[in-house]
mmCIF file as gemmi writes it, N, C-alpha and C atoms, coordinates in Angstrom:
data_model
loop_
_atom_site.group_PDB
_atom_site.id
_atom_site.type_symbol
_atom_site.label_atom_id
_atom_site.label_alt_id
_atom_site.label_comp_id
_atom_site.label_asym_id
_atom_site.label_entity_id
_atom_site.label_seq_id
_atom_site.pdbx_PDB_ins_code
_atom_site.Cartn_x
_atom_site.Cartn_y
_atom_site.Cartn_z
_atom_site.occupancy
_atom_site.B_iso_or_equiv
_atom_site.pdbx_formal_charge
_atom_site.auth_seq_id
_atom_site.auth_asym_id
_atom_site.pdbx_PDB_model_num
ATOM 1 N N . MET Axp A 1 ? 235.375 -98.499 47.396 1 0 ? 1 A 1
ATOM 2 C CA . MET Axp A 1 ? 236.82 -98.472 47.273 1 0 ? 1 A 1
ATOM 3 C C . MET Axp A 1 ? 237.399 -99.765 47.838 1 0 ? 1 A 1
ATOM 4 N N . ALA Axp A 2 ? 238.204 -100.433 47.044 1 0 ? 2 A 1
ATOM 5 C CA . ALA Axp A 2 ? 238.813 -101.699 47.469 1 0 ? 2 A 1
ATOM 6 C C . ALA Axp A 2 ? 240.043 -101.417 48.331 1 0 ? 2 A 1
ATOM 7 N N . ASP Axp A 3 ? 240.321 -102.315 49.277 1 0 ? 3 A 1
ATOM 8 C CA . ASP Axp A 3 ? 241.536 -102.104 50.054 1 0 ? 3 A 1
ATOM 9 C C . ASP Axp A 3 ? 242.741 -102.61 49.263 1 0 ? 3 A 1
ATOM 10 N N . ARG Axp A 4 ? 243.917 -102.277 49.738 1 0 ? 4 A 1
ATOM 11 C CA . ARG Axp A 4 ? 245.16 -102.537 49.005 1 0 ? 4 A 1
ATOM 12 C C . ARG Axp A 4 ? 245.36 -104.021 48.706 1 0 ? 4 A 1
ATOM 13 N N . GLU Axp A 5 ? 245.087 -104.889 49.677 1 0 ? 5 A 1
ATOM 14 C CA . GLU Axp A 5 ? 245.287 -106.326 49.466 1 0 ? 5 A 1
ATOM 15 C C . GLU Axp A 5 ? 244.317 -106.877 48.42 1 0 ? 5 A 1
ATOM 16 N N . GLU Axp A 6 ? 243.091 -106.376 48.41 1 0 ? 6 A 1
ATOM 17 C CA . GLU Axp A 6 ? 242.121 -106.799 47.389 1 0 ? 6 A 1
ATOM 18 C C . GLU Axp A 6 ? 242.58 -106.368 45.999 1 0 ? 6 A 1
ATOM 19 N N . LEU Axp A 7 ? 243.082 -105.134 45.909 1 0 ? 7 A 1
ATOM 20 C CA . LEU Axp A 7 ? 243.589 -104.639 44.625 1 0 ? 7 A 1
ATOM 21 C C . LEU Axp A 7 ? 244.742 -105.497 44.134 1 0 ? 7 A 1
ATOM 22 N N . LYS Axp A 8 ? 245.656 -105.819 45.035 1 0 ? 8 A 1
ATOM 23 C CA . LYS Axp A 8 ? 246.813 -106.635 44.644 1 0 ? 8 A 1
ATOM 24 C C . LYS Axp A 8 ? 246.367 -108.012 44.174 1 0 ? 8 A 1
ATOM 25 N N . ALA Axp A 9 ? 245.378 -108.585 44.84 1 0 ? 9 A 1
ATOM 26 C CA . ALA Axp A 9 ? 244.862 -109.895 44.427 1 0 ? 9 A 1
ATOM 27 C C . ALA Axp A 9 ? 244.206 -109.809 43.048 1 0 ? 9 A 1
ATOM 28 N N . GLN Axp A 10 ? 243.451 -108.732 42.803 1 0 ? 10 A 1
ATOM 29 C CA . GLN Axp A 10 ? 242.82 -108.552 41.499 1 0 ? 10 A 1
ATOM 30 C C . GLN Axp A 10 ? 243.868 -108.377 40.397 1 0 ? 10 A 1
ATOM 31 N N . ILE Axp A 11 ? 244.914 -107.629 40.691 1 0 ? 11 A 1
ATOM 32 C CA . ILE Axp A 11 ? 245.977 -107.399 39.701 1 0 ? 11 A 1
ATOM 33 C C . ILE Axp A 11 ? 246.692 -108.709 39.381 1 0 ? 11 A 1
ATOM 34 N N . LEU Axp A 12 ? 247.036 -109.471 40.415 1 0 ? 12 A 1
ATOM 35 C CA . LEU Axp A 12 ? 247.718 -110.758 40.191 1 0 ? 12 A 1
ATOM 36 C C . LEU Axp A 12 ? 246.841 -111.702 39.367 1 0 ? 12 A 1
ATOM 37 N N . ALA Axp A 13 ? 245.544 -111.736 39.657 1 0 ? 13 A 1
ATOM 38 C CA . ALA Axp A 13 ? 244.635 -112.598 38.904 1 0 ? 13 A 1
ATOM 39 C C . ALA Axp A 13 ? 244.559 -112.151 37.45 1 0 ? 13 A 1
ATOM 40 N N . LEU Axp A 14 ? 244.497 -110.852 37.231 1 0 ? 14 A 1
ATOM 41 C CA . LEU Axp A 14 ? 244.444 -110.325 35.873 1 0 ? 14 A 1
ATOM 42 C C . LEU Axp A 14 ? 245.719 -110.646 35.105 1 0 ? 14 A 1
ATOM 43 N N . LEU Axp A 15 ? 246.874 -110.469 35.739 1 0 ? 15 A 1
ATOM 44 C CA . LEU Axp A 15 ? 248.146 -110.776 35.077 1 0 ? 15 A 1
ATOM 45 C C . LEU Axp A 15 ? 248.264 -112.264 34.753 1 0 ? 15 A 1
ATOM 46 N N . ALA Axp A 16 ? 247.707 -113.106 35.608 1 0 ? 16 A 1
ATOM 47 C CA . ALA Axp A 16 ? 247.796 -114.547 35.399 1 0 ? 16 A 1
ATOM 48 C C . ALA Axp A 16 ? 246.891 -115.027 34.271 1 0 ? 16 A 1
ATOM 49 N N . LYS Axp A 17 ? 245.689 -114.442 34.145 1 0 ? 17 A 1
ATOM 50 C CA . LYS Axp A 17 ? 244.74 -114.961 33.164 1 0 ? 17 A 1
ATOM 51 C C . LYS Axp A 17 ? 244.741 -114.203 31.84 1 0 ? 17 A 1
ATOM 52 N N . SER Axp A 18 ? 245.475 -113.117 31.763 1 0 ? 18 A 1
ATOM 53 C CA . SER Axp A 18 ? 245.512 -112.314 30.544 1 0 ? 18 A 1
ATOM 54 C C . SER Axp A 18 ? 246.106 -113.092 29.378 1 0 ? 18 A 1
ATOM 55 N N . LYS Axp A 19 ? 245.595 -112.838 28.173 1 0 ? 19 A 1
ATOM 56 C CA . LYS Axp A 19 ? 246.155 -113.469 26.979 1 0 ? 19 A 1
ATOM 57 C C . LYS Axp A 19 ? 247.551 -112.941 26.695 1 0 ? 19 A 1
ATOM 58 N N . LYS Axp A 20 ? 247.775 -111.679 27.025 1 0 ? 20 A 1
ATOM 59 C CA . LYS Axp A 20 ? 249.088 -111.07 26.826 1 0 ? 20 A 1
ATOM 60 C C . LYS Axp A 20 ? 249.956 -111.356 28.047 1 0 ? 20 A 1
ATOM 61 N N . PRO Axp A 21 ? 251.247 -111.605 27.867 1 0 ? 21 A 1
ATOM 62 C CA . PRO Axp A 21 ? 252.1 -111.885 29.016 1 0 ? 21 A 1
ATOM 63 C C . PRO Axp A 21 ? 252.376 -110.664 29.885 1 0 ? 21 A 1
ATOM 64 N N . ALA Axp A 22 ? 252.233 -109.459 29.325 1 0 ? 22 A 1
ATOM 65 C CA . ALA Axp A 22 ? 252.471 -108.234 30.081 1 0 ? 22 A 1
ATOM 66 C C . ALA Axp A 22 ? 251.364 -107.232 29.76 1 0 ? 22 A 1
ATOM 67 N N . LEU Axp A 23 ? 251.022 -106.407 30.757 1 0 ? 23 A 1
ATOM 68 C CA . LEU Axp A 23 ? 249.936 -105.448 30.584 1 0 ? 23 A 1
ATOM 69 C C . LEU Axp A 23 ? 250.41 -104.036 30.918 1 0 ? 23 A 1
ATOM 70 N N . TYR Axp A 24 ? 249.847 -103.082 30.184 1 0 ? 24 A 1
ATOM 71 C CA . TYR Axp A 24 ? 250.067 -101.685 30.523 1 0 ? 24 A 1
ATOM 72 C C . TYR Axp A 24 ? 249.272 -101.352 31.776 1 0 ? 24 A 1
ATOM 73 N N . LEU Axp A 25 ? 249.707 -100.329 32.492 1 0 ? 25 A 1
ATOM 74 C CA . LEU Axp A 25 ? 248.977 -99.875 33.661 1 0 ? 25 A 1
ATOM 75 C C . LEU Axp A 25 ? 247.547 -99.498 33.27 1 0 ? 25 A 1
ATOM 76 N N . LYS Axp A 26 ? 247.375 -98.881 32.111 1 0 ? 26 A 1
ATOM 77 C CA . LYS Axp A 26 ? 246.05 -98.477 31.628 1 0 ? 26 A 1
ATOM 78 C C . LYS Axp A 26 ? 245.136 -99.702 31.466 1 0 ? 26 A 1
ATOM 79 N N . ASP Axp A 27 ? 245.694 -100.837 31.007 1 0 ? 27 A 1
ATOM 80 C CA . ASP Axp A 27 ? 244.909 -102.068 30.879 1 0 ? 27 A 1
ATOM 81 C C . ASP Axp A 27 ? 244.371 -102.503 32.242 1 0 ? 27 A 1
ATOM 82 N N . MET Axp A 28 ? 245.232 -102.427 33.254 1 0 ? 28 A 1
ATOM 83 C CA . MET Axp A 28 ? 244.815 -102.83 34.597 1 0 ? 28 A 1
ATOM 84 C C . MET Axp A 28 ? 243.768 -101.869 35.15 1 0 ? 28 A 1
ATOM 85 N N . GLN Axp A 29 ? 243.95 -100.577 34.888 1 0 ? 29 A 1
ATOM 86 C CA . GLN Axp A 29 ? 243.013 -99.585 35.407 1 0 ? 29 A 1
ATOM 87 C C . GLN Axp A 29 ? 241.624 -99.753 34.795 1 0 ? 29 A 1
ATOM 88 N N . ASN Axp A 30 ? 241.545 -100.286 33.581 1 0 ? 30 A 1
ATOM 89 C CA . ASN Axp A 30 ? 240.252 -100.506 32.935 1 0 ? 30 A 1
ATOM 90 C C . ASN Axp A 30 ? 239.55 -101.764 33.442 1 0 ? 30 A 1
ATOM 91 N N . LYS Axp A 31 ? 240.298 -102.692 34.028 1 0 ? 31 A 1
ATOM 92 C CA . LYS Axp A 31 ? 239.714 -103.987 34.395 1 0 ? 31 A 1
ATOM 93 C C . LYS Axp A 31 ? 239.696 -104.28 35.893 1 0 ? 31 A 1
ATOM 94 N N . VAL Axp A 32 ? 240.384 -103.466 36.687 1 0 ? 32 A 1
ATOM 95 C CA . VAL Axp A 32 ? 240.45 -103.683 38.129 1 0 ? 32 A 1
ATOM 96 C C . VAL Axp A 32 ? 239.626 -102.594 38.811 1 0 ? 32 A 1
ATOM 97 N N . ASP Axp A 33 ? 238.882 -102.974 39.841 1 0 ? 33 A 1
ATOM 98 C CA . ASP Axp A 33 ? 238.066 -102.009 40.577 1 0 ? 33 A 1
ATOM 99 C C . ASP Axp A 33 ? 238.94 -101.192 41.52 1 0 ? 33 A 1
ATOM 100 N N . GLY Axp A 34 ? 238.993 -99.898 41.278 1 0 ? 34 A 1
ATOM 101 C CA . GLY Axp A 34 ? 239.76 -99.002 42.136 1 0 ? 34 A 1
ATOM 102 C C . GLY Axp A 34 ? 240.123 -97.742 41.383 1 0 ? 34 A 1
ATOM 103 N N . LYS Axp A 35 ? 240.619 -96.771 42.113 1 0 ? 35 A 1
ATOM 104 C CA . LYS Axp A 35 ? 241.05 -95.516 41.507 1 0 ? 35 A 1
ATOM 105 C C . LYS Axp A 35 ? 242.401 -95.729 40.834 1 0 ? 35 A 1
ATOM 106 N N . PRO Axp A 36 ? 242.674 -94.998 39.753 1 0 ? 36 A 1
ATOM 107 C CA . PRO Axp A 36 ? 243.937 -95.196 39.027 1 0 ? 36 A 1
ATOM 108 C C . PRO Axp A 36 ? 245.191 -95.121 39.893 1 0 ? 36 A 1
ATOM 109 N N . ARG Axp A 37 ? 245.276 -94.149 40.775 1 0 ? 37 A 1
ATOM 110 C CA . ARG Axp A 37 ? 246.473 -94.021 41.621 1 0 ? 37 A 1
ATOM 111 C C . ARG Axp A 37 ? 246.594 -95.2 42.583 1 0 ? 37 A 1
ATOM 112 N N . GLU Axp A 38 ? 245.473 -95.669 43.13 1 0 ? 38 A 1
ATOM 113 C CA . GLU Axp A 38 ? 245.498 -96.823 44.031 1 0 ? 38 A 1
ATOM 114 C C . GLU Axp A 38 ? 245.973 -98.069 43.298 1 0 ? 38 A 1
ATOM 115 N N . ILE Axp A 39 ? 245.532 -98.242 42.066 1 0 ? 39 A 1
ATOM 116 C CA . ILE Axp A 39 ? 245.94 -99.398 41.269 1 0 ? 39 A 1
ATOM 117 C C . ILE Axp A 39 ? 247.434 -99.324 40.964 1 0 ? 39 A 1
ATOM 118 N N . LYS Axp A 40 ? 247.905 -98.138 40.597 1 0 ? 40 A 1
ATOM 119 C CA . LYS Axp A 40 ? 249.337 -97.966 40.317 1 0 ? 40 A 1
ATOM 120 C C . LYS Axp A 40 ? 250.166 -98.265 41.56 1 0 ? 40 A 1
ATOM 121 N N . ASN Axp A 41 ? 249.76 -97.75 42.709 1 0 ? 41 A 1
ATOM 122 C CA . ASN Axp A 41 ? 250.502 -97.996 43.946 1 0 ? 41 A 1
ATOM 123 C C . ASN Axp A 41 ? 250.5 -99.479 44.317 1 0 ? 41 A 1
ATOM 124 N N . ALA Axp A 42 ? 249.365 -100.142 44.142 1 0 ? 42 A 1
ATOM 125 C CA . ALA Axp A 42 ? 249.286 -101.571 44.449 1 0 ? 42 A 1
ATOM 126 C C . ALA Axp A 42 ? 250.167 -102.37 43.49 1 0 ? 42 A 1
ATOM 127 N N . ALA Axp A 43 ? 250.167 -102.018 42.208 1 0 ? 43 A 1
ATOM 128 C CA . ALA Axp A 43 ? 251.009 -102.719 41.232 1 0 ? 43 A 1
ATOM 129 C C . ALA Axp A 43 ? 252.478 -102.51 41.553 1 0 ? 43 A 1
ATOM 130 N N . ASN Axp A 44 ? 252.854 -101.298 41.946 1 0 ? 44 A 1
ATOM 131 C CA . ASN Axp A 44 ? 254.25 -101.042 42.307 1 0 ? 44 A 1
ATOM 132 C C . ASN Axp A 44 ? 254.656 -101.799 43.563 1 0 ? 44 A 1
ATOM 133 N N . GLU Axp A 45 ? 253.737 -101.956 44.511 1 0 ? 45 A 1
ATOM 134 C CA . GLU Axp A 45 ? 254.026 -102.768 45.697 1 0 ? 45 A 1
ATOM 135 C C . GLU Axp A 45 ? 254.27 -104.223 45.313 1 0 ? 45 A 1
ATOM 136 N N . LEU Axp A 46 ? 253.494 -104.736 44.36 1 0 ? 46 A 1
ATOM 137 C CA . LEU Axp A 46 ? 253.708 -106.114 43.892 1 0 ? 46 A 1
ATOM 138 C C . LEU Axp A 46 ? 255.096 -106.27 43.278 1 0 ? 46 A 1
ATOM 139 N N . VAL Axp A 47 ? 255.559 -105.247 42.585 1 0 ? 47 A 1
ATOM 140 C CA . VAL Axp A 47 ? 256.917 -105.287 42.022 1 0 ? 47 A 1
ATOM 141 C C . VAL Axp A 47 ? 257.942 -105.31 43.16 1 0 ? 47 A 1
ATOM 142 N N . LYS Axp A 48 ? 257.751 -104.455 44.165 1 0 ? 48 A 1
ATOM 143 C CA . LYS Axp A 48 ? 258.674 -104.428 45.311 1 0 ? 48 A 1
ATOM 144 C C . LYS Axp A 48 ? 258.694 -105.759 46.044 1 0 ? 48 A 1
ATOM 145 N N . GLU Axp A 49 ? 257.533 -106.43 46.104 1 0 ? 49 A 1
ATOM 146 C CA . GLU Axp A 49 ? 257.429 -107.736 46.772 1 0 ? 49 A 1
ATOM 147 C C . GLU Axp A 49 ? 257.894 -108.873 45.869 1 0 ? 49 A 1
ATOM 148 N N . GLN Axp A 50 ? 258.289 -108.567 44.648 1 0 ? 50 A 1
ATOM 149 C CA . GLN Axp A 50 ? 258.764 -109.52 43.642 1 0 ? 50 A 1
ATOM 150 C C . GLN Axp A 50 ? 257.686 -110.522 43.222 1 0 ? 50 A 1
ATOM 151 N N . LYS Axp A 51 ? 256.43 -110.129 43.343 1 0 ? 51 A 1
ATOM 152 C CA . LYS Axp A 51 ? 255.328 -110.958 42.859 1 0 ? 51 A 1
ATOM 153 C C . LYS Axp A 51 ? 254.986 -110.593 41.421 1 0 ? 51 A 1
ATOM 154 N N . ALA Axp A 52 ? 255.384 -109.396 41.014 1 0 ? 52 A 1
ATOM 155 C CA . ALA Axp A 52 ? 255.231 -108.928 39.634 1 0 ? 52 A 1
ATOM 156 C C . ALA Axp A 52 ? 256.548 -108.254 39.255 1 0 ? 52 A 1
ATOM 157 N N . MET Axp A 53 ? 256.668 -107.932 37.974 1 0 ? 53 A 1
ATOM 158 C CA . MET Axp A 53 ? 257.895 -107.273 37.529 1 0 ? 53 A 1
ATOM 159 C C . MET Axp A 53 ? 257.566 -106.292 36.422 1 0 ? 53 A 1
ATOM 160 N N . PHE Axp A 54 ? 258.487 -105.363 36.219 1 0 ? 54 A 1
ATOM 161 C CA . PHE Axp A 54 ? 258.367 -104.464 35.081 1 0 ? 54 A 1
ATOM 162 C C . PHE Axp A 54 ? 258.944 -105.165 33.869 1 0 ? 54 A 1
ATOM 163 N N . TRP Axp A 55 ? 258.359 -104.927 32.716 1 0 ? 55 A 1
ATOM 164 C CA . TRP Axp A 55 ? 258.891 -105.428 31.454 1 0 ? 55 A 1
ATOM 165 C C . TRP Axp A 55 ? 258.859 -104.268 30.48 1 0 ? 55 A 1
ATOM 166 N N . SER Axp A 56 ? 259.954 -104.035 29.787 1 0 ? 56 A 1
ATOM 167 C CA . SER Axp A 56 ? 260.023 -102.912 28.867 1 0 ? 56 A 1
ATOM 168 C C . SER Axp A 56 ? 260.235 -103.386 27.449 1 0 ? 56 A 1
ATOM 169 N N . SER Axp A 57 ? 259.482 -102.793 26.539 1 0 ? 57 A 1
ATOM 170 C CA . SER Axp A 57 ? 259.642 -103.093 25.117 1 0 ? 57 A 1
ATOM 171 C C . SER Axp A 57 ? 260.679 -102.175 24.489 1 0 ? 57 A 1
ATOM 172 N N . GLY Axp A 58 ? 261.2 -101.273 25.273 1 0 ? 58 A 1
ATOM 173 C CA . GLY Axp A 58 ? 262.147 -100.285 24.789 1 0 ? 58 A 1
ATOM 174 C C . GLY Axp A 58 ? 261.517 -98.906 24.772 1 0 ? 58 A 1
ATOM 175 N N . SER Axp A 59 ? 260.231 -98.848 24.461 1 0 ? 59 A 1
ATOM 176 C CA . SER Axp A 59 ? 259.556 -97.558 24.443 1 0 ? 59 A 1
ATOM 177 C C . SER Axp A 59 ? 258.46 -97.47 25.498 1 0 ? 59 A 1
ATOM 178 N N . SER Axp A 60 ? 258.025 -98.597 26.012 1 0 ? 60 A 1
ATOM 179 C CA . SER Axp A 60 ? 256.936 -98.624 26.994 1 0 ? 60 A 1
ATOM 180 C C . SER Axp A 60 ? 257.284 -99.571 28.129 1 0 ? 60 A 1
ATOM 181 N N . THR Axp A 61 ? 256.738 -99.287 29.294 1 0 ? 61 A 1
ATOM 182 C CA . THR Axp A 61 ? 256.931 -100.159 30.441 1 0 ? 61 A 1
ATOM 183 C C . THR Axp A 61 ? 255.605 -100.815 30.776 1 0 ? 61 A 1
ATOM 184 N N . MET Axp A 62 ? 255.662 -102.124 30.999 1 0 ? 62 A 1
ATOM 185 C CA . MET Axp A 62 ? 254.468 -102.9 31.298 1 0 ? 62 A 1
ATOM 186 C C . MET Axp A 62 ? 254.702 -103.689 32.581 1 0 ? 62 A 1
ATOM 187 N N . TYR Axp A 63 ? 253.641 -104.258 33.115 1 0 ? 63 A 1
ATOM 188 C CA . TYR Axp A 63 ? 253.71 -105.116 34.298 1 0 ? 63 A 1
ATOM 189 C C . TYR Axp A 63 ? 253.468 -106.56 33.864 1 0 ? 63 A 1
ATOM 190 N N . ALA Axp A 64 ? 254.164 -107.485 34.527 1 0 ? 64 A 1
ATOM 191 C CA . ALA Axp A 64 ? 254.005 -108.9 34.188 1 0 ? 64 A 1
ATOM 192 C C . ALA Axp A 64 ? 254.337 -109.769 35.4 1 0 ? 64 A 1
ATOM 193 N N . LEU Axp A 65 ? 253.901 -111.017 35.33 1 0 ? 65 A 1
ATOM 194 C CA . LEU Axp A 65 ? 254.322 -112.003 36.322 1 0 ? 65 A 1
ATOM 195 C C . LEU Axp A 65 ? 255.676 -112.544 35.882 1 0 ? 65 A 1
ATOM 196 N N . PRO Axp A 66 ? 256.632 -112.677 36.785 1 0 ? 66 A 1
ATOM 197 C CA . PRO Axp A 66 ? 257.967 -113.151 36.391 1 0 ? 66 A 1
ATOM 198 C C . PRO Axp A 66 ? 257.942 -114.484 35.64 1 0 ? 66 A 1
ATOM 199 N N . GLU Axp A 67 ? 257.102 -115.419 36.07 1 0 ? 67 A 1
ATOM 200 C CA . GLU Axp A 67 ? 257.077 -116.727 35.406 1 0 ? 67 A 1
ATOM 201 C C . GLU Axp A 67 ? 256.513 -116.645 33.991 1 0 ? 67 A 1
ATOM 202 N N . ARG Axp A 68 ? 255.63 -115.725 33.73 1 0 ? 68 A 1
ATOM 203 C CA . ARG Axp A 68 ? 255.075 -115.572 32.37 1 0 ? 68 A 1
ATOM 204 C C . ARG Axp A 68 ? 256.114 -114.977 31.426 1 0 ? 68 A 1
ATOM 205 N N . ILE Axp A 69 ? 256.901 -114.064 31.901 1 0 ? 69 A 1
ATOM 206 C CA . ILE Axp A 69 ? 257.93 -113.454 31.051 1 0 ? 69 A 1
ATOM 207 C C . ILE Axp A 69 ? 259.008 -114.481 30.743 1 0 ? 69 A 1
ATOM 208 N N . LYS Axp A 70 ? 259.406 -115.257 31.718 1 0 ? 70 A 1
ATOM 209 C CA . LYS Axp A 70 ? 260.417 -116.292 31.498 1 0 ? 70 A 1
ATOM 210 C C . LYS Axp A 70 ? 259.912 -117.311 30.49 1 0 ? 70 A 1
ATOM 211 N N . ASP Axp A 71 ? 258.632 -117.69 30.587 1 0 ? 71 A 1
ATOM 212 C CA . ASP Axp A 71 ? 258.051 -118.637 29.639 1 0 ? 71 A 1
ATOM 213 C C . ASP Axp A 71 ? 258.068 -118.07 28.228 1 0 ? 71 A 1
ATOM 214 N N . GLU Axp A 72 ? 257.709 -116.797 28.08 1 0 ? 72 A 1
ATOM 215 C CA . GLU Axp A 72 ? 257.678 -116.169 26.763 1 0 ? 72 A 1
ATOM 216 C C . GLU Axp A 72 ? 259.09 -116.078 26.183 1 0 ? 72 A 1
ATOM 217 N N . ASP Axp A 73 ? 260.082 -115.785 27.03 1 0 ? 73 A 1
ATOM 218 C CA . ASP Axp A 73 ? 261.463 -115.707 26.561 1 0 ? 73 A 1
ATOM 219 C C . ASP Axp A 73 ? 261.956 -117.066 26.045 1 0 ? 73 A 1
ATOM 220 N N . LYS Axp A 74 ? 261.548 -118.135 26.72 1 0 ? 74 A 1
ATOM 221 C CA . LYS Axp A 74 ? 261.98 -119.469 26.331 1 0 ? 74 A 1
ATOM 222 C C . LYS Axp A 74 ? 261.444 -119.874 24.953 1 0 ? 74 A 1
ATOM 223 N N . ILE Axp A 75 ? 260.181 -119.499 24.675 1 0 ? 75 A 1
ATOM 224 C CA . ILE Axp A 75 ? 259.598 -119.918 23.41 1 0 ? 75 A 1
ATOM 225 C C . ILE Axp A 75 ? 259.799 -118.883 22.3 1 0 ? 75 A 1
ATOM 226 N N . GLY Axp A 76 ? 260.428 -117.77 22.656 1 0 ? 76 A 1
ATOM 227 C CA . GLY Axp A 76 ? 260.783 -116.801 21.625 1 0 ? 76 A 1
ATOM 228 C C . GLY Axp A 76 ? 259.667 -115.904 21.162 1 0 ? 76 A 1
ATOM 229 N N . VAL Axp A 77 ? 258.731 -115.595 22.047 1 0 ? 77 A 1
ATOM 230 C CA . VAL Axp A 77 ? 257.638 -114.686 21.661 1 0 ? 77 A 1
ATOM 231 C C . VAL Axp A 77 ? 258.08 -113.263 21.853 1 0 ? 77 A 1
């Protein structure tokens, strides 16, 4: 079992290197070592710390790095 700081570091690394600018929680749970609830709690802490943010397509909520979403908005993706 990974500790909370390790999980947060893994999530941030995954969000940074992902081809997609935003990821579903399920995507993170498949690629990060930890229990699903621990991963969700760590991702929500990153949002509270403003290191990550929620992004909504209107029907789904995803997690993203703020700078990646701003970049995507600028180029119109």
